N, C-alpha and C positions, 0 to 999 in steps of 0.2 A: 854348788849354789844354784838354785832353781831358775826358772824361766823369769827373765826380766820383765818388770812390770812398766807400764807406761801410763801418763796420767795427762789428762787435758787440763791446761791452766790458761788464764787469760795472758795476753801479751804484756799487760801492765805488771800483773804478778810476776811473770818470767823476768821482765826488765829489773823489777825491784830486787828480786833474789840474786840475779847476776851481778847488779851494782854492788849489793852487800858483799858477794864474794869478793869482787875486785877491791872493794874498800878493806876488807879483812887482810888482803894480800899485801896491801900498803902498810897497814899497821903491823902485821907480822914482820915485815922487812925492817920496820923502825924500832921494833921492840915495843909491844903493846903497853908496858908498863914505864915507857920513857917519854914522859911529857915534853922534855926539852927538845925531842927530835920528831915530835909529833907531826906526821905527814911529810917529813923531810925527803923521803924517797918516791914522793907521788910522781914528779916527773919522770923518774927512772922506771918506775914501775909501769905507768902508761906506755912509755916508749917500748919496754919490753914486751908488752901484751900486744902492741900495735906493730911490733918488728920494724921499728924505724929508730933513728938515732934520738938522743934526748934534745938535740938541738932542733931536730925536724919536728919533734913532737911539740915543743914550745913555740916554734915559729909558726905551726898550724894550729896552735891553741888546742891540742888534743886534750881529751878528758876521760874520765871513766865512763861517761856516757858513750864516748865514741867507741870505748873498748866494748861496752855492752852490745851496741850495734853490730860490731864486728863478729862477736861470739854468736849472736842471732843469726846473722847472715851465713856464717860459715857452719854452725853446729846444730841448727834447729829447722824443721820443715813446718811450714805453716799448713794447717788443716783447715780446709774449706767445707 
């Protein structure tokens, strides 16, 4: 594989992309074609991504937006 490429994108676009990736993770856990359990594993998925218990995630009202904030903080560097 060749040299890795990097692209500048706005923070809002990055947030949208990461949010969509997290949402897909929830849907894949539930079974994308299973409407009966649509978003059933939301709390568990958020807890897994945030590395906390489900109870702690629910008590602190953690969401996919919090997951995105964590990912940006840990995995991305702001370019000034």
